[in-house]
N, C-alpha and C positions, 0 to 999 in steps of 0.2 A: 610680551609684553600684550599688546592690545589684545590680545585672542582671548589670553588669560582674562583682561575690563571688561572683557561686551562676556565672557562665558557667565561669569559676576554679577553681571549686572541682567544676561537673561534666567538665572538663573533667581535673584529677586521682583523682577516683573515678573515671572513667572507662580515661584510664590502666592505673588500678592493679588495677582488677581486670579487664582484659585480660589484665596482665603474667601471664608464666608465667614459674614458677622454679624449675631442677633441683634436685635432692634428695638432699642423704647423709648420712647414716646417725647418725656418728661420726667427727666433727673426725680421731681420733686414726690410724683401721683405712684413711682419708683421706689421712692423710700416707705408710704406711705405701704406700699403693700408686703413689702418684708416686714413691716413692722406687724401685718394682717395675717400674716403667712398664707394670704394667696396672690403670688409670684406669675402677673404678666409680661411678658414680650413678643414679639413677633421675628420667626423664623425666618428664613432662607426661605424664594418659592421652590425650589432645589427641595426643600426638604415634603417629606408626604405624611400625610396619616399613619402606612406605615412604618413609616422611620419611627414616628415618635410616639407606636404602641410596641416599635422589637425593640427601642431598648431601654423604654420606659417598665418593662415587666422588671427589672432589676433589682430596681429602686424602688421597689412600692412599701419599702418600712421604713421610706425616708421623702418620698410624699407623692403622691395619687398623676396622673397630667390627665388636661381636658384639650382636646383642641379643638381648634375654627379652622378646616381645609380653604374655604375662602378670604379669608383673613391669613391668615398662615399665624393667628397667634396663636400659643400654648400656654396654660393658667399651671402654675404650679402650685396643689395643695400640699402643704406638709401638713406633716405627721406631728412632729416634734420640732417647730420657730426656734431654732436652735442655729447657730454657728457651721457648725456641725456638720447639719441635714444641710445646711444653705450649701457647704462646698461640697458634695455631691448634686449638687446643678450641674456645676461647674465636668462635671466628668458627664453629664447626659450631653451634656450643651457638644464637648468635647467628642465625644461617641457619634456626634449628628458629623464631626467635622466642621462644626465651628472652631475657629481660630481670635473671636472678637467680638469686641459687645458695642455699639455706634448709641451713645447718651448725646442727642442730640446734636449736635457738631462735632462732637469726642470721640472717639473711636483707641478704647481699652481695649490687650491684653484680656485675656480673663482672668487671667488670674494678678491685674489689677484690679477691671471690674470684681471681683470679690472681695479685695483688698477697701474696693472707693463705696462696692456700696453692697453689699451678702454679710458680711462680718459683726 
């Protein structure tokens, strides 16, 4: 029983330790950027410009990206700024290994992040 418990704890700690999150500093500024169609968020330091370019090329019918390597901030310029197109941002983030979004002190799974901020 102890080994099962420790195995479960080990897996959970490992999962949380390797999960990456996108960061949004200010929820009000972010909400305005969603309305404007120029959505910015900060990616983990492990993600490079090559990663952003590699994955964003599949979604050019939905958005264009620009990436600041110094600040790790990515900006999505939406082609059509509607909820369906913004959902593709979640696919882009998932492709980059991001599983959570941190807004201020709150951390949300990407599905909740979409429902709360991008829908």
